[in-house]
N, C-alpha and C positions, 0 to 999 in steps of 0.2 A: 872786512879787508882789511880796515883801515890799521887794528890790531897787529897782525902780523908786518904786515909792511913798516910799520911805525917799529916795528921790532929787529928785524932786519937792518930799517937804515941806523938806529940807534949799534946794533953791533960792526956795522962798516965803518960808519962816518963817527957815531957820536954825538949823531944829532936830535934833539926831543922830537915826539910826536907832534911839538904844535911847530914847529920849524918847515915840518915837511906836511903838515895839514891844509885841506882847500876845501870850500864846500861844496863839491861832488866825491865824487868815490876818487879816492889814493889813486887805482889803476890810470886815472885821465887828469891827475897831477898835472897841470902844465909845467910846474918846477920840474918836475923829476922827466928829463928824457927818453923817447921811445929806447934808445940801447940801455941804458940803466933799469928800466925797469923791466924788461924782459929778460935780463942778468937776474934780476933781485925773484924776479916770477917763477923761472927755471928752478936758481936756486932752491928756491920753496916747493916747487914739483919733487924736485929729487931730495928733498930733508926727510930723512925716515923717521925723523921723530916729530916732527909736524904732523898739527892735528889733520889728519882724514880729511874732513869737509874742508880746510883751507887749500890742503894741495888740488880737492880737486876743483874749488875757487880761481884756484891762479890758473890751471890747465885750461877750463874754460876759456878767461882774460887773455890767455895765447895768442888765440883764435884775432885778437885786433892787433895781434905783435908779427905779424910775419914776415919771415927769412931763414935762413939757412939753419941760422943757430938756435933759434923756434922749434924747428922743424924736425932738429935732430934729437932734442931734447922728447917731443913730442912722442917717437919714433922710438927712444931708448924706454920711456916709461912705459908703452905699451906691451913694447917686448918683457918687461919687468915685472908686468901683471901678468906675463902669461894670456894676452890676447880678451882675457874673460873679466880683470878686477873692475870695480867700482872706476878706479881711477883710470885705470885702460878705457874704458869706455868714455871716460870726460874727455883724455885723449884724444880720442879716435875721432870724437865730436869736434874736436879745435881743429886737425888735424884735415879732416873735410870740409871741414870750412874754408879752412885757406887756400886747399888744394880749390876750390870752388871759387873762390874770388880771385886765384892767380889764372886760372882758367887750365891748371895743370896739375899732374901727379906724377908722383916717385912709382914707377910702373915695375921696377924689382920691389920694392916695397909693400905696394898695392898685392901683386902676386902671393908675398908672403904673411897677407892678412888672412887670419883665420878667426872662427868662433864670432861674441861678440862685438868684437873691433871690426870686423870684417863685414858683421850685418849692421852695425851703424854707417859704417863708411862706406856701402855699397845704397844702403837706406837716403844719406844727406845727397852723396854728388847723384842720384838717382833722380831726385828733387829740385835739386838746384843747377847740376849740369853733365848731365846724362849722355853729353857727349865726350867724357872723360871715361866713361867706363870702359872696359874690355869689349870685345865683341862675345856673341854668345855664343859658344861652337856647337855645332849640329846642324 
């Protein structure tokens, strides 16, 4: 992850990798404010030229940066992946983690979910926050 974030920072701020490095993972670098980190990760998530594994890692990292901007990006990526791509699944995992952590869901998008993304979201919520799942009809 250090490589792609360093590339993004060089593009945006013309800073070297050494200027933004830290002993720990880049996404937890205290020199980068959470808001900026979220923007950088969302840019990577939405970059069609980025490697798939980097985009998936960005999706998983976004769970640690909840907020409306991040949730909207995860939802867009899930829809763009037709609810079944590997990237859509990574985004679904993060989105479910955010919802479970904040004890709330986007009811409209929850109803829209389908495919593997739905299975992941419902599975995670079922384990971590079952009270957020819609009642079973019948």
